[in-house]
NUBAMI-589643 format. One record per residue: chain; y, x, z of N, C-alpha, C in turn. Coordinates in nm, 4 decimals. Example, Ala and Ser with C-alpha at 12.3 -4.5 7.8 and 13.67 -1.06 7.14 Angstrom:
2
BAVEX,kette,n.north,n.east,n.up,ca.north,ca.east,ca.up,c.north,c.east,c.up
BAVEX,A,-0.5690,1.3190,0.7800,-0.4500,1.2300,0.7800,-0.3300,1.3200,0.7800
BAVEX,A,-0.2250,1.2850,0.7080,-0.1060,1.3670,0.7140,0.0030,1.2900,0.7870
//
This chain:
143
BAVEX,kette,n.north,n.east,n.up,ca.north,ca.east,ca.up,c.north,c.east,c.up
BAVEX,A,-3.6430,3.1050,12.2739,-3.6763,3.0411,12.1475,-3.5521,3.0359,12.0592
BAVEX,A,-3.5641,3.0896,11.9377,-3.4539,3.0852,11.8419,-3.4606,2.9528,11.7675
BAVEX,A,-3.3542,2.8748,11.7787,-3.3509,2.7461,11.7092,-3.2669,2.7592,11.5825
BAVEX,A,-3.2775,2.6618,11.4998,-3.2041,2.6630,11.3738,-3.0637,2.6085,11.3965
BAVEX,A,-2.9656,2.6744,11.3370,-2.8269,2.6324,11.3502,-2.8002,2.5130,11.2584
BAVEX,A,-2.6887,2.4460,11.2847,-2.6470,2.3357,11.1988,-2.6235,2.3871,11.0567
BAVEX,A,-2.5671,2.5062,11.0449,-2.5427,2.5656,10.9123,-2.6751,2.5872,10.8388
BAVEX,A,-2.7747,2.6394,10.9091,-2.9048,2.6608,10.8461,-2.9671,2.5274,10.8046
BAVEX,A,-2.9580,2.4281,10.8923,-3.0138,2.2967,10.8593,-2.9458,2.2382,10.7352
BAVEX,A,-2.8144,2.2543,10.7263,-2.7415,2.2033,10.6106,-2.7843,2.2770,10.4839
BAVEX,A,-2.7948,2.4093,10.4897,-2.8367,2.4873,10.3723,-2.9775,2.4494,10.3287
BAVEX,A,-3.0659,2.4307,10.4251,-3.2035,2.3894,10.3959,-3.2032,2.2550,10.3238
BAVEX,A,-3.1324,2.1585,10.3782,-3.1290,2.0234,10.3212,-3.0588,2.0224,10.1856
BAVEX,A,-2.9472,2.0935,10.1730,-2.8725,2.0958,10.0466,-2.9554,2.1612,9.9357
BAVEX,A,-3.0227,2.2696,9.9672,-3.1084,2.3346,9.8686,-3.2216,2.2441,9.8245
BAVEX,A,-3.2847,2.1803,9.9218,-3.3949,2.0880,9.8933,-3.3482,1.9765,9.8010
BAVEX,A,-3.2386,1.9120,9.8364,-3.1902,1.7974,9.7598,-3.1313,1.8379,9.6257
BAVEX,A,-3.0616,1.9499,9.6203,-3.0039,1.9951,9.4933,-3.1103,2.0233,9.3889
BAVEX,A,-3.2117,2.0968,9.4282,-3.3215,2.1273,9.3359,-3.3954,1.9994,9.2952
BAVEX,A,-3.4166,1.9114,9.3912,-3.4845,1.7844,9.3608,-3.4017,1.6997,9.2643
BAVEX,A,-3.2718,1.6948,9.2849,-3.1827,1.6127,9.2023,-3.1868,1.6542,9.0559
BAVEX,A,-3.1787,1.7831,9.0296,-3.1767,1.8275,8.8895,-3.3146,1.8157,8.8240
BAVEX,A,-3.4175,1.7976,8.9047,-3.5520,1.7797,8.8514,-3.5850,1.6321,8.8314
BAVEX,A,-3.5571,1.5502,8.9319,-3.6040,1.4114,8.9344,-3.5214,1.3163,8.8471
BAVEX,A,-3.3899,1.3265,8.8489,-3.3073,1.2288,8.7771,-3.3408,1.2231,8.6274
BAVEX,A,-3.3419,1.3347,8.5568,-3.3756,1.3250,8.4138,-3.5194,1.2781,8.3898
BAVEX,A,-3.6113,1.3244,8.4712,-3.7513,1.2858,8.4562,-3.7699,1.1357,8.4804
BAVEX,A,-3.7098,1.0836,8.5870,-3.7214,0.9403,8.6182,-3.6534,0.8542,8.5119
BAVEX,A,-3.5387,0.8982,8.4619,-3.4692,0.8230,8.3565,-3.5562,0.8137,8.2315
BAVEX,A,-3.6203,0.9220,8.1972,-3.7064,0.9246,8.0793,-3.8286,0.8346,8.0980
BAVEX,A,-3.8954,0.8471,8.2124,-4.0167,0.7694,8.2384,-3.9862,0.6200,8.2483
BAVEX,A,-3.8772,0.5842,8.3162,-3.8445,0.4424,8.3379,-3.7629,0.3816,8.2242
BAVEX,A,-3.7249,0.4653,8.1285,-3.6417,0.4207,8.0163,-3.5128,0.3549,8.0671
BAVEX,A,-3.4521,0.4215,8.1636,-3.3238,0.3787,8.2199,-3.2194,0.4818,8.1800
BAVEX,A,-3.0921,0.4419,8.1785,-2.9871,0.5398,8.1484,-2.9844,0.6515,8.2533
BAVEX,A,-2.9588,0.7719,8.2064,-2.9519,0.8858,8.2974,-2.8470,0.8630,8.4061
BAVEX,A,-2.7350,0.7992,8.3687,-2.6300,0.7723,8.4676,-2.6826,0.6844,8.5810
BAVEX,A,-2.7567,0.5800,8.5472,-2.8092,0.4883,8.6493,-2.9103,0.5606,8.7401
BAVEX,A,-3.0009,0.6359,8.6802,-3.0991,0.7091,8.7603,-3.0318,0.8222,8.8374
BAVEX,A,-2.9314,0.8828,8.7765,-2.8569,0.9877,8.8457,-2.7838,0.9330,8.9674
BAVEX,A,-2.7233,0.8152,8.9522,-2.6535,0.7522,9.0655,-2.7513,0.7191,9.1779
BAVEX,A,-2.8687,0.6654,9.1411,-2.9711,0.6376,9.2424,-3.0168,0.7671,9.3076
BAVEX,A,-3.0389,0.8691,9.2260,-3.0845,0.9979,9.2803,-2.9816,1.0572,9.3760
BAVEX,A,-2.8537,1.0469,9.3422,-2.7490,1.0986,9.4309,-2.7448,1.0189,9.5611
BAVEX,A,-2.7552,0.8866,9.5511,-2.7545,0.8020,9.6710,-2.8739,0.8370,9.7601
BAVEX,A,-2.9936,0.8391,9.6996,-3.1126,0.8701,9.7786,-3.1079,1.0130,9.8318
BAVEX,A,-3.0522,1.1026,9.7543,-3.0396,1.2416,9.7975,-2.9487,1.2539,9.9196
BAVEX,A,-2.8394,1.1816,9.9175,-2.7465,1.1841,10.0308,-2.8125,1.1293,10.1564
BAVEX,A,-2.8795,1.0164,10.1421,-2.9504,0.9569,10.2560,-3.0636,1.0503,10.3016
BAVEX,A,-3.1334,1.1095,10.2041,-3.2442,1.1998,10.2378,-3.1950,1.3242,10.3106
BAVEX,A,-3.0760,1.3735,10.2761,-3.0220,1.4905,10.3472,-3.0032,1.4578,10.4950
BAVEX,A,-2.9495,1.3416,10.5227,-2.9319,1.3017,10.6631,-3.0680,1.2855,10.7308
BAVEX,A,-3.1608,1.2187,10.6643,-3.2950,1.2005,10.7180,-3.3625,1.3360,10.7388
BAVEX,A,-3.3449,1.4258,10.6430,-3.4025,1.5599,10.6512,-3.3553,1.6313,10.7779
BAVEX,A,-3.2261,1.6286,10.8030,-3.1715,1.6985,10.9196,-3.2220,1.6353,11.0494
BAVEX,A,-3.2263,1.5036,11.0546,-3.2744,1.4332,11.1739,-3.4237,1.4598,11.1939
BAVEX,A,-3.5016,1.4411,11.0886,-3.6473,1.4580,11.0975,-3.6841,1.6019,11.1360
BAVEX,A,-3.6205,1.6987,11.0705,-3.6553,1.8384,11.0977,-3.6082,1.8857,11.2348
BAVEX,A,-3.5025,1.8273,11.2873,-3.4624,1.8598,11.4238,-3.5719,1.8168,11.5215
BAVEX,A,-3.6222,1.6958,11.5033,-3.7317,1.6484,11.5884,-3.8578,1.7289,11.5677
BAVEX,A,-3.8893,1.7617,11.4445,-4.0084,1.8411,11.4139,-4.0007,1.9782,11.4816
BAVEX,A,-3.8837,2.0419,11.4729,-3.8662,2.1743,11.5339,-3.8737,2.1697,11.6864
BAVEX,A,-3.8391,2.0581,11.7450,-3.8516,2.0464,11.8911,-3.9974,2.0389,11.9328
BAVEX,A,-4.0787,1.9722,11.8511,-4.2207,1.9596,11.8818,-4.2954,2.0877,11.8430
BAVEX,A,-4.2652,2.1404,11.7242,-4.3261,2.2653,11.6760,-4.2142,2.3632,11.6438
BAVEX,A,-4.1744,2.4468,11.7407,-4.0639,2.5410,11.7194,-4.0895,2.6327,11.5997
BAVEX,A,-3.9825,2.6872,11.5411,-3.9973,2.7735,11.4236,-4.0926,2.8919,11.4451
BAVEX,A,-4.1114,2.9352,11.5676,-4.1997,3.0493,11.5947,-4.3478,3.0128,11.5849
BAVEX,A,-4.3797,2.8842,11.5871,-4.5180,2.8388,11.5772,-4.5648,2.8592,11.4332
BAVEX,A,-4.6852,2.9143,11.4171,-4.7412,2.9323,11.2825,-4.7590,2.7952,11.2180
BAVEX,A,-4.7039,2.7821,11.1007,-4.7067,2.6538,11.0297,-4.7992,2.6654,10.9096
BAVEX,A,-4.9251,2.6403,10.9344,-5.0248,2.6472,10.8289,-5.0244,2.5221,10.7427
BAVEX,A,-5.1246,2.5157,10.6554,-5.1335,2.4058,10.5599,-5.1414,2.2694,10.6287
BAVEX,A,-5.2227,2.2574,10.7324,-5.2392,2.1284,10.7998,-5.1095,2.0776,10.8608
BAVEX,A,-5.0372,2.1657,10.9276,-4.9104,2.1265,10.9887,-4.8069,2.0948,10.8811
BAVEX,A,-4.8048,2.1737,10.7735,-4.7120,2.1471,10.6627,-4.7444,2.0133,10.5968
BAVEX,A,-4.8732,1.9820,10.5813,-4.9123,1.8531,10.5217,-4.8663,1.7385,10.6111
BAVEX,A,-4.8867,1.7521,10.7412,-4.8435,1.6487,10.8358,-4.6908,1.6330,10.8309
BAVEX,A,-4.6192,1.7446,10.8252,-4.4733,1.7427,10.8173,-4.4282,1.6667,10.6928
BAVEX,A,-4.4866,1.7003,10.5784,-4.4473,1.6372,10.4525,-4.4814,1.4884,10.4507
BAVEX,A,-4.6000,1.4520,10.4997,-4.6389,1.3103,10.5044,-4.5452,1.2298,10.5937
BAVEX,A,-4.5112,1.2850,10.7090,-4.4187,1.2163,10.8002,-4.2815,1.1978,10.7394
BAVEX,A,-4.2315,1.3044,10.6775,-4.0986,1.2966,10.6171,-4.0972,1.1955,10.5030
BAVEX,A,-4.1905,1.2106,10.4103,-4.1906,1.1244,10.2920,-4.2252,0.9798,10.3269
BAVEX,A,-4.3170,0.9590,10.4200,-4.3504,0.8228,10.4622,-4.2310,0.7520,10.5236
BAVEX,A,-4.1592,0.8224,10.6087,-4.0380,0.7658,10.6680,-3.9323,0.7365,10.5633
BAVEX,A,-3.9232,0.8261,10.4660,-3.8195,0.8068,10.3651,-3.8511,0.6926,10.2697
BAVEX,A,-3.9782,0.6633,10.2472,-4.0123,0.5460,10.1644,-3.9513,0.4206,10.2271
BAVEX,A,-3.9644,0.4076,10.3576,-3.9090,0.2900,10.4261,-3.7574,0.2829,10.4143
BAVEX,A,-3.6935,0.3975,10.4149,-3.5478,0.4021,10.4041,-3.5033,0.3759,10.2602
BAVEX,A,-3.5723,0.4365,10.1634,-3.5291,0.4306,10.0241,-3.5625,0.3034,9.9499
BAVEX,A,-3.6605,0.2297,9.9985,-3.7061,0.1083,9.9303,-3.5938,0.0075,9.9034
BAVEX,A,-3.5198,-0.0354,10.0040,-3.4140,-0.1336,9.9749,-3.2997,-0.0757,9.8913
BAVEX,A,-3.2747,0.0526,9.9048,-3.1681,0.1163,9.8258,-3.2048,0.1149,9.6773
BAVEX,A,-3.3282,0.1547,9.6449,-3.3733,0.1575,9.5052,-3.3740,0.0173,9.4455
BAVEX,A,-3.4229,-0.0805,9.5203,-3.4268,-0.2183,9.4704,-3.2866,-0.2679,9.4389
BAVEX,A,-3.1940,-0.2407,9.5265,-3.0559,-0.2866,9.5090,-2.9875,-0.2156,9.3924
BAVEX,A,-2.9968,-0.0829,9.3867,-2.9231,-0.0070,9.2848,-2.9787,-0.0265,9.1438
BAVEX,A,-3.1085,-0.0501,9.1316,-3.1678,-0.0692,8.9994,-3.1867,-0.2163,8.9642
BAVEX,A,-3.1507,-0.3031,9.0605,-3.1666,-0.4475,9.0420,-3.3117,-0.4811,9.0046
BAVEX,A,-3.4036,-0.4327,9.0867,-3.5459,-0.4568,9.0650,-3.6041,-0.5189,9.1920
BAVEX,A,-3.7235,-0.5726,9.1797,-3.7876,-0.6346,9.2955,-3.8288,-0.5281,9.3972
BAVEX,A,-3.8542,-0.5732,9.5197,-3.9021,-0.4808,9.6216,-4.0380,-0.4217,9.5830
BAVEX,A,-4.1192,-0.4995,9.5152,-4.2488,-0.4483,9.4690,-4.2295,-0.3369,9.3662
BAVEX,A,-4.1406,-0.3598,9.2693,-4.1113,-0.2553,9.1701,-4.0493,-0.1327,9.2369
BAVEX,A,-3.9632,-0.1570,9.3331,-3.9023,-0.0455,9.4065,-4.0087,0.0308,9.4853
BAVEX,A,-4.1058,-0.0413,9.5387,-4.2151,0.0234,9.6115,-4.2968,0.1126,9.5178
BAVEX,A,-4.3261,0.0632,9.3977,-4.3993,0.1431,9.2986,-4.3190,0.2687,9.2639
BAVEX,A,-4.1881,0.2527,9.2465,-4.1008,0.3674,9.2193,-4.1036,0.4653,9.3359
BAVEX,A,-4.0939,0.4139,9.4566,-4.0967,0.5001,9.5750,-4.2299,0.5738,9.5874
BAVEX,A,-4.3394,0.5086,9.5531,-4.4706,0.5748,9.5561,-4.4737,0.6870,9.4523
BAVEX,A,-4.4170,0.6616,9.3344,-4.4102,0.7665,9.2314,-4.3267,0.8848,9.2821
BAVEX,A,-4.2128,0.8547,9.3441,-4.1316,0.9614,9.4022,-4.2120,1.0362,9.5086
BAVEX,A,-4.2852,0.9613,9.5899,-4.3680,1.0208,9.6949,-4.4687,1.1186,9.6347
BAVEX,A,-4.5321,1.0788,9.5251,-4.6321,1.1653,9.4623,-4.5706,1.2944,9.4092
BAVEX,A,-4.4443,1.2892,9.3699,-4.3740,1.4105,9.3312,-4.3293,1.4893,9.4545
BAVEX,A,-4.2681,1.4188,9.5492,-4.2046,1.4874,9.6605,-4.3017,1.5409,9.7665
BAVEX,A,-4.4192,1.4852,9.7765,-4.5131,1.5369,9.8756,-4.5457,1.6842,9.8491
BAVEX,A,-4.5951,1.7198,9.7301,-4.6193,1.8632,9.7081,-4.4894,1.9437,9.7029
BAVEX,A,-4.3836,1.8843,9.6481,-4.2541,1.9533,9.6430,-4.2059,1.9886,9.7835
BAVEX,A,-4.2165,1.8935,9.8761,-4.1745,1.9156,10.0143,-4.2567,2.0264,10.0792
BAVEX,A,-4.3862,2.0219,10.0574,-4.4723,2.1247,10.1164,-4.4365,2.2632,10.0627
BAVEX,A,-4.4232,2.2759,9.9326,-4.3935,2.4062,9.8717,-4.2541,2.4539,9.9110
BAVEX,A,-4.1561,2.3658,9.9037,-4.0185,2.4056,9.9382,-4.0114,2.4567,10.0814
BAVEX,A,-4.0700,2.3832,10.1750,-4.0631,2.4240,10.3153,-4.1455,2.5490,10.3429
BAVEX,A,-4.2556,2.5677,10.2727,-4.3344,2.6892,10.2881,-4.2526,2.8097,10.2411
BAVEX,A,-4.1890,2.7975,10.1234,-4.1048,2.9060,10.0717,-3.9872,2.9296,10.1655
BAVEX,A,-3.9248,2.8225,10.2136,-3.8116,2.8364,10.3062,-3.8545,2.9120,10.4322
BAVEX,A,-3.9682,2.8751,10.4898,-4.0168,2.9423,10.6103,-4.0416,3.0906,10.5855
BAVEX,A,-4.0985,3.1232,10.4710,-4.1243,3.2638,10.4366,-3.9930,3.3404,10.4221
BAVEX,A,-3.8976,3.2828,10.3510,-3.7681,3.3481,10.3345,-3.6941,3.3590,10.4676
BAVEX,A,-3.7012,3.2532,10.5483,-3.6356,3.2541,10.6789,-3.6923,3.3654,10.7675
BAVEX,A,-3.8245,3.3806,10.7634,-3.8886,3.4854,10.8431,-3.8355,3.6227,10.8015
BAVEX,A,-3.8181,3.6437,10.6732,-3.7616,3.7713,10.6250,-3.6172,3.7892,10.6715
BAVEX,A,-3.5376,3.6801,10.6610,-3.3974,3.6886,10.7021,-3.3858,3.7211,10.8504
BAVEX,A,-3.4664,3.6527,10.9323,-3.4616,3.6749,11.0778,-3.5067,3.8163,11.1088
BAVEX,A,-3.6127,3.8640,11.0431,-3.6622,3.9990,11.0677,-3.5569,4.1029,11.0275
BAVEX,A,-3.4930,4.0830,10.9122,-3.3877,4.1741,10.8689,-3.2713,4.1746,10.9663
BAVEX,A,-3.2327,4.0567,11.0115,-3.1192,4.0453,11.1044,-3.1520,4.1141,11.2363
BAVEX,A,-3.2750,4.0980,11.2842,-3.3162,4.1620,11.4095,-3.3237,4.3138,11.3938
BAVEX,A,-3.3648,4.3624,11.2757,-3.3716,4.5064,11.2521,-3.2323,4.5678,11.2443
BAVEX,A,-3.1370,4.4920,11.1923,-2.9999,4.5431,11.1786,-2.9268,4.5422,11.3129
BAVEX,A,-2.9717,4.4565,11.4050,-2.9023,4.4448,11.5341,-2.9400,4.5554,11.6301
//
């Protein structure tokens, strides 16, 4: 069984968070009528925590469903729900503290993030898996 290297896990997480950061921070600042700096700082904090969560969560996911297992829509949906559900619990107190808002308001914000990140997570990981399959196939053909 070919497992994912630490370098691959880092690239996966960094790509995921980088693309999310440049998309979410300006959008959230506009919707919440908060300064871009404040939303950007929250986005960077949550992104950093999410990168660690991403690496931990995906390591466990890959142990249960190795990369060679076909990952259809149902498995991808379960993966995204598990990741995002876990991250809501992690991000809730961080958002409340950094924006100086109630836990209820932070929960509403986290649900809004969830509604964005659920399809984003599914699409990003589907594209990553497709690209990874090409990279592995190319590497095996060259060897």
